[in-house]
VEXFITI-995781 format. One line per 4 residues: number of its first residue (from 1); their letters; for each residue x, y, z of C-alpha. Coordinates in nm, 4 decimals. Layout:
# residues N
NUM = a = X,Y,Z | ...
***
This chain:
# residues 148
1 = mrfv = 0.7672,-0.3730,-4.6416 | 1.0124,-0.6196,-4.7863 | 1.2689,-0.5811,-5.0630 | 1.4482,-0.8867,-5.1997
5 = iqrv = 1.7512,-0.7376,-5.3723 | 1.9558,-0.9367,-5.6200 | 2.2774,-0.8021,-5.7679 | 2.2604,-0.8836,-6.1388
9 = tqsc = 2.4651,-0.8524,-6.4543 | 2.1356,-0.8418,-6.6463 | 1.7660,-0.8878,-6.5858 | 1.4396,-0.8500,-6.7715
13 = vsvd = 1.0675,-0.8868,-6.7148 | 0.8065,-0.9796,-6.9726 | 0.4287,-0.9904,-6.9890 | 0.2547,-1.2052,-7.2516
17 = gtvi = 0.5878,-1.2698,-7.4230 | 0.6782,-0.9008,-7.4555 | 0.9732,-0.7573,-7.2635 | 0.8506,-0.4550,-7.0681
21 = gkig = 1.1591,-0.3877,-6.8542 | 1.5265,-0.4691,-6.9031 | 1.8490,-0.3711,-6.7267 | 2.2176,-0.4470,-6.7438
25 = kgll = 2.4424,-0.4302,-6.4375 | 2.2434,-0.3335,-6.1320 | 1.9803,-0.4568,-5.8925 | 1.6630,-0.6575,-5.9424
29 = vlig = 1.4306,-0.5691,-5.6545 | 1.1212,-0.7701,-5.5638 | 0.8905,-0.5507,-5.3540 | 0.6338,-0.6720,-5.1038
33 = vaee = 0.3959,-0.4321,-4.9284 | 0.2069,-0.4928,-4.6027 | -0.1156,-0.3153,-4.5078 | 0.0533,-0.1103,-4.2329
37 = dtee = 0.3267,0.0237,-4.4644 | 0.3450,0.3964,-4.5370 | 0.5369,0.6367,-4.7595 | 0.7736,0.6876,-4.4640
41 = tadk = 0.8423,0.3122,-4.4626 | 0.9091,0.3257,-4.8360 | 1.1416,0.6260,-4.7956 | 1.3504,0.4364,-4.5406
45 = lvrk = 1.3841,0.1278,-4.7612 | 1.4573,0.3295,-5.0765 | 1.7368,0.5177,-4.8943 | 1.8810,0.1879,-4.7761
49 = ltgl = 1.8449,0.0283,-5.1219 | 2.0128,0.3088,-5.3126 | 2.2913,0.3386,-5.0567 | 2.3731,-0.0326,-5.0212
53 = rife = 2.7397,-0.0965,-5.0896 | 2.7136,-0.4415,-5.2454 | 2.9181,-0.3973,-5.5616 | 3.2841,-0.4921,-5.5646
57 = deng = 3.5626,-0.2346,-5.5768 | 3.9012,-0.2830,-5.7446 | 4.0114,-0.4983,-5.4485 | 3.7134,-0.7332,-5.4656
61 = ktnl = 3.5513,-0.5828,-5.1532 | 3.1793,-0.5023,-5.1499 | 3.2361,-0.1316,-5.1080 | 3.0477,0.0355,-5.3932
65 = slad = 2.6870,0.1509,-5.4233 | 2.4552,0.1501,-5.7229 | 2.5548,0.5090,-5.8049 | 2.9260,0.4277,-5.7780
69 = vgge = 2.8994,0.1660,-6.0532 | 2.6383,0.3430,-6.2700 | 2.3984,0.0587,-6.1942 | 2.0377,0.0232,-6.3022
73 = llli = 1.7233,-0.0887,-6.1183 | 1.4454,-0.3278,-6.2136 | 1.1556,-0.3013,-5.9664 | 0.8957,-0.5797,-5.9508
77 = sqft = 0.5919,-0.5833,-5.7230 | 0.5543,-0.9240,-5.5552 | 0.2847,-0.9736,-5.2912 | 0.4016,-1.3320,-5.2363
81 = lyan = 0.6852,-1.1958,-5.0217 | 0.4195,-1.1850,-4.7492 | 0.3261,-1.5521,-4.7821 | 0.2542,-1.7133,-4.4466
85 = ckkg = 0.3289,-2.0868,-4.4510 | 0.2806,-2.1614,-4.0801 | -0.0355,-2.3695,-4.1241 | -0.0588,-2.6470,-4.3786
89 = nrps = 0.1033,-2.6466,-4.7190 | -0.0953,-2.3728,-4.8917 | 0.0433,-2.0228,-4.8281 | -0.1834,-1.7529,-4.6923
93 = ftea = -0.1382,-1.3989,-4.8207 | -0.3517,-1.2149,-4.5654 | -0.0447,-1.0256,-4.4391 | 0.0063,-0.8595,-4.7793
97 = gspq = -0.1307,-0.5111,-4.8352 | -0.4483,-0.4606,-5.0352 | -0.3941,-0.4224,-5.4098 | -0.4854,-0.0527,-5.3935
101 = kana = -0.2398,0.0200,-5.1130 | 0.0352,-0.1961,-5.2613 | 0.0040,-0.0388,-5.6070 | 0.0103,0.3145,-5.4643
105 = lyey = 0.3261,0.2402,-5.2625 | 0.4864,0.0553,-5.5550 | 0.4348,0.3627,-5.7765 | 0.5682,0.5834,-5.4967
109 = iiak = 0.8819,0.3674,-5.4676 | 0.9371,0.3862,-5.8441 | 0.9108,0.7655,-5.8362 | 1.1501,0.7926,-5.5392
113 = cren = 1.4067,0.5660,-5.7050 | 1.3886,0.7691,-6.0268 | 1.4911,1.0785,-5.8298 | 1.8374,0.9265,-5.7745
117 = vpvv = 1.8875,0.6458,-6.0254 | 1.9047,0.7309,-6.3978 | 1.7717,0.3936,-6.5225 | 1.4719,0.2474,-6.3386
121 = etgs = 1.2717,-0.0192,-6.5197 | 0.9572,-0.1833,-6.3831 | 0.7244,-0.4744,-6.4071 | 0.3475,-0.4424,-6.4423
125 = fgae = 0.1560,-0.4377,-6.1149 | -0.0794,-0.7338,-6.0823 | 0.0218,-0.8898,-6.4141 | 0.1460,-1.2441,-6.4685
129 = mkvs = 0.5149,-1.1754,-6.5312 | 0.8191,-1.3772,-6.6302 | 1.1394,-1.2483,-6.4712 | 1.4820,-1.3508,-6.5973
133 = lvnd = 1.8106,-1.2641,-6.4336 | 2.1748,-1.3439,-6.4117 | 2.2509,-1.3156,-6.0405 | 2.6000,-1.1770,-5.9919
137 = gpft = 2.7779,-1.3624,-5.7138 | 2.5159,-1.4846,-5.6387 | 2.4416,-1.1912,-5.4133 | 2.0932,-1.1575,-5.2618
141 = vlld = 1.9890,-0.9359,-4.9697 | 1.6579,-0.9106,-4.7855 | 1.5513,-0.5731,-4.6466 | 1.2574,-0.5973,-4.4065
145 = sekl = 1.1210,-0.2718,-4.2652 | 1.0449,-0.4496,-3.9365 | 1.4163,-0.5267,-3.8963 | 1.5659,-0.1891,-3.9881
***
């Protein structure tokens, strides 16, 4: 499982020109699921995500978590995080989880995040989405379950 986490001052996602998810200060998280991922994998990444201290304190140090700053989450499913570009110029996505598995784990992640974060917005699984953001920093972190 992979999470690309971007600290944002604002972010939104739209489908067919309609905004379906919008946050202010917080984290935009792009979520990629592999076939071997489980709810236990998701639990580990959600704990890490919600505990990350990547917001600045009064001294400008990245010392504060999402909860410390009253931050919000925007969660977007993105199978392309498992693109394999080793051969040729056209990415292969065979390492990504099946749509059924990925959607089930995406919904599970949303539910787990909502247990601890008051504002959790989402994209639409499998839809063609437009994501806008103002990256704060810029500050972007990759969490990969194989490296935790």
